[in-house]
C-alpha positions in Angstrom: 83.4 150.2 147.9 84.6 152.0 151.4 87.7 151.2 152.5 88.7 148.4 155.4 89.4 149.9 158.9 93.0 147.5 158.9 95.2 146.3 156.3 97.3 143.5 157.5 100.6 143.7 156.0 102.4 140.4 155.7 105.8 139.7 154.4 106.0 136.0 153.2 109.4 134.5 151.9 109.7 130.7 152.3 107.4 130.2 155.2 105.7 127.0 154.0 106.2 125.1 157.2 104.0 127.7 159.4 102.2 130.5 157.1 99.0 128.1 157.4 98.4 128.7 161.0 99.5 132.2 160.7 97.0 133.0 158.1 94.3 131.1 159.8 94.7 133.2 163.3 94.4 136.3 161.5 91.2 134.9 159.5 89.5 133.9 163.0 90.0 137.1 163.8 86.6 138.5 165.8 87.4 141.9 164.1 86.4 141.7 160.7 87.0 144.7 158.9 90.3 144.3 157.4 91.9 143.3 154.1 95.4 140.7 154.0 97.7 142.3 152.2 100.5 139.2 151.8 103.5 140.0 149.9 105.2 137.4 148.1 109.3 138.5 148.2 109.9 135.8 145.3 109.3 132.1 148.2 111.2 129.0 145.7 109.1 126.6 148.3 105.4 126.1 148.3 104.2 129.4 150.7 102.7 130.7 148.4 100.2 127.9 147.0 99.3 127.2 150.6 98.3 131.4 150.3 96.2 130.7 147.7 95.0 127.6 149.2 92.7 130.3 151.4 89.0 131.5 149.9 89.0 134.3 151.5 88.2 137.7 149.4 90.3 139.7 152.3 93.3 138.3 151.1 95.1 140.4 148.3 98.1 138.1 147.4 100.9 140.3 146.0 104.2 139.4 144.6 107.8 141.2 144.3 109.5 141.0 140.4 112.6 139.0 142.9 113.6 138.9 146.2 113.6 142.3 147.4 114.1 141.6 151.7 111.7 142.4 154.1 112.8 146.7 154.2 111.7 147.1 150.5 108.4 144.5 151.0 107.4 145.9 154.0 107.1 149.7 152.1 105.6 148.2 149.8 103.4 147.0 152.2 102.3 150.9 153.0 102.3 152.0 150.1 99.5 149.3 148.3 97.5 149.6 152.2 94.0 151.0 152.2 93.3 151.4 155.8 92.9 153.8 158.5 95.4 150.9 160.7 98.6 149.1 159.7 98.8 146.3 161.9 101.8 144.2 161.7 102.2 139.8 160.8 104.7 137.6 160.6 104.3 134.5 158.4 105.6 132.2 161.4 103.7 133.6 164.4 99.9 133.4 165.3 97.4 135.6 167.0 95.4 135.8 169.5 91.4 135.5 168.1 90.9 139.4 170.0 94.2 140.9 168.7 92.9 143.6 166.4 89.6 144.4 168.2 91.4 145.0 171.0 94.4 147.3 169.6 91.0 149.0 167.4 89.6 150.2 170.5 92.8 150.7 171.8 93.9 153.5 168.6 90.5 154.5 168.4 90.1 156.2 171.8 93.8 157.3 171.9 94.5 159.7 168.7 97.5 160.5 170.0 99.2 156.8 169.7 101.2 156.5 166.6 102.4 153.2 167.1 100.9 150.4 169.8 102.5 146.9 170.5 101.5 145.0 173.0 102.6 141.5 175.7 103.8 138.4 173.8 104.3 134.8 174.5 107.4 134.0 173.4 107.3 129.8 172.2 109.5 126.7 170.1 113.3 126.8 170.8 111.7 129.3 174.4 109.3 129.8 175.8 108.4 133.2 178.2 105.7 136.2 178.1 107.8 139.4 177.6 106.5 142.3 179.1 107.2 145.2 177.9 106.7 148.3 178.8 103.4 150.2 178.6 103.5 154.3 178.3 105.2 156.9 176.0 108.2 159.1 178.2 109.1 155.1 179.8 109.1 153.6 175.8 111.1 156.2 174.5 113.9 156.7 177.3 114.0 152.5 176.9 114.6 152.9 173.1 117.6 154.6 173.8 118.8 151.4 175.3 116.9 148.5 173.4 114.5 147.4 171.1 111.4 147.2 173.4 108.2 147.3 170.9 108.1 143.4 169.4 107.3 144.3 165.8 104.8 141.8 164.5 102.3 143.2 167.7 102.0 146.4 166.8 99.2 148.3 165.1 100.1 152.0 163.0 98.6 154.8 162.4 99.2 155.0 158.5 98.0 158.6 158.1 100.7 159.5 161.1 103.0 157.6 158.8 102.7 159.7 156.1 102.6 162.4 157.3 105.5 162.2 159.8 107.5 161.0 156.7 107.9 157.6 158.8 108.7 154.4 156.8 111.6 151.5 157.5 115.1 152.3 156.3 117.7 149.5 157.9 118.6 146.8 156.2 119.0 144.8 159.2 117.2 146.4 162.8 114.4 147.7 160.5 111.7 148.2 164.2 114.3 149.3 165.7 115.4 152.0 163.8 111.6 153.1 162.8 110.6 152.9 166.8 113.5 155.2 167.9 112.9 157.6 164.9 108.9 158.0 165.3 109.1 158.2 169.2 109.7 161.6 169.0 107.5 162.7 166.3 104.6 160.6 167.9 103.6 158.4 170.8 104.1 155.2 171.7 102.1 152.5 173.4 102.3 148.1 174.7 99.0 147.1 175.5 99.3 145.2 179.0 98.3 141.9 177.4 99.3 138.6 175.6 97.8 139.2 172.3 100.8 136.9 170.0 102.7 133.7 170.1 105.9 135.0 169.1 107.4 131.8 167.4 111.5 131.0 168.1 113.8 129.5 165.9 117.1 128.5 165.7 117.7 129.7 162.8 115.4 133.0 162.7 116.4 135.7 160.9 117.9 138.2 163.8 120.0 135.1 165.0 121.4 134.6 161.4 122.3 138.1 160.6 123.6 138.4 164.4 126.6 139.7 163.4 125.3 142.1 161.1 122.4 142.9 163.4 125.2 143.9 166.0 127.0 146.4 163.7 123.8 148.1 162.8 123.0 148.8 166.5 126.1 149.9 167.5 126.0 152.7 164.8 122.6 153.3 165.8 124.4 153.5 169.3 126.4 155.5 168.5 124.6 158.3 166.3 122.4 158.7 169.9 124.8 158.8 171.8 126.2 161.5 170.3 122.8 163.7 170.3 122.8 163.1 173.9 126.6 165.2 173.8 128.2 162.1 174.7 132.0 161.7 172.5 131.2 158.0 171.1 133.4 155.8 169.8 132.8 152.0 168.9 134.2 150.1 172.1 131.9 153.1 173.9 128.3 151.9 171.1 129.0 148.6 171.9 129.5 148.5 175.5 126.1 151.0 175.7 124.2 147.8 173.4 125.8 145.2 176.2 124.4 147.4 178.5 121.1 147.5 176.8 120.6 143.5 176.3 120.9 142.9 180.6 125.1 142.6 180.2 126.4 142.2 184.2 130.0 143.1 183.9 132.1 140.5 185.1 135.4 142.1 186.7 135.4 145.3 189.0 137.2 148.0 186.0 134.1 146.7 183.5 131.7 147.4 185.9 133.1 150.5 186.9 132.9 151.7 183.2 129.4 150.8 182.9 128.1 152.4 186.0 130.7 155.9 184.8 128.8 155.1 181.5 125.2 155.8 183.2 126.4 158.4 185.8 127.4 160.8 182.2 124.2 159.6 180.2 121.9 160.8 183.4 123.9 163.8 183.6 123.6 164.4 179.8 120.4 164.1 179.8 119.3 166.4 182.5 121.2 168.7 180.8 120.1 168.2 177.0 116.6 167.6 178.1 116.1 165.2 175.0 114.2 162.4 176.9 111.9 162.8 179.2 113.8 163.4 182.6 111.6 162.1 184.6 111.3 158.2 183.1 114.9 159.1 181.4 116.0 158.7 185.2 114.4 155.9 186.0 115.9 153.7 183.2 119.2 154.8 183.7 118.5 154.0 187.3 117.2 150.4 187.1 120.2 149.6 185.1 123.0 151.3 188.0 121.5 149.6 190.5 120.7 145.8 188.5 124.5 146.6 188.1 126.0 147.2 191.2 122.9 144.3 192.7 123.7 141.9 190.9 127.6 142.4 190.0 130.9 141.7 191.1 131.8 144.7 193.3 132.8 144.4 197.0 130.5 145.1 199.7 132.5 148.9 200.6 132.3 149.5 196.3 128.6 148.5 196.5 128.1 151.1 199.6 130.0 154.0 198.1 128.5 154.0 194.6 125.0 153.9 195.7 125.8 156.5 198.2 127.7 158.9 196.2 126.5 159.1 192.8 123.9 161.4 191.4 122.2 158.5 189.9 121.9 156.4 193.3 119.7 159.6 194.2 116.6 159.1 191.5 116.0 156.4 193.8 117.1 157.3 197.5 114.8 155.2 199.5 115.3 152.2 197.7 119.2 153.1 197.3 119.3 153.5 201.8 117.3 150.0 201.7 120.1 148.3 199.4 122.4 149.7 201.4 121.2 148.3 204.9 120.4 144.9 203.4 124.6 144.4 202.1 124.9 145.2 205.7 123.3 143.0 207.1 124.6 140.2 204.4 127.8 141.6 205.4 127.7 141.1 209.1 125.6 137.9 210.1 126.5 135.6 206.9 
């Protein structure tokens, strides 16, 4: 029997209210050549019964001997999978009907890509569309600041993961960590189309564990900053995480700290070249400009930082236009 083209990997833990709809969205894909690995991670509700109610030979229900948590479950899935590609799916999300076909077509046409996500529609406790960066260089550069690939949207080339020794490691922020490590070994991409409905819950896993997640991410930030040649302590790692999350400082002292930090990042990467220089510089500038445009600096300081900073020189045209806009508002307010 030939191996399937795709192995769909869904960890399952106490999702009886949502898993039926998630499974249906997988089984109703226009692309049919897949196995559907559902791994019961010690469910204590009726989730397993819901899975067993489906009569479809593509479903392979596996059982962990006990609750092992997400990372060991995902790694078990990578070991059990026989497809050329891994498509991730969570037990509370919903695939668009043509998701698999579009992602498989893209991967078949772009053999240099190891991991590919997509845009996604968030629903539930909030409703909005996320449109993350598309191309590898920008994704890699933005991963220095924040997670830019949505885990349940990805398709991954299984052979590339195994050949490169890539699997899940961290107990929390496991996807963010994997993308960051993978970005140095293979190409990443996001398809500019909504291929998944992502359910946001007030009691979601990430929210429940947010204090622990912050600690894990701060440690990742510190390691990355040190690799870039930045002398990072806990406070700087926290500042960097907040920066990546879009925090705008609310006082002049913090604003200057953020802008100086971004300048140091720009200079460090110009020296080391760890990240693609062009893309990294543009990402740094986007944070820099956002803080100046939306922050608390007065007119004189805004113009000074934009006019004198090596970061601002990345997009001198935009800096000049903004400077003129600042003066215009000052004169005609």
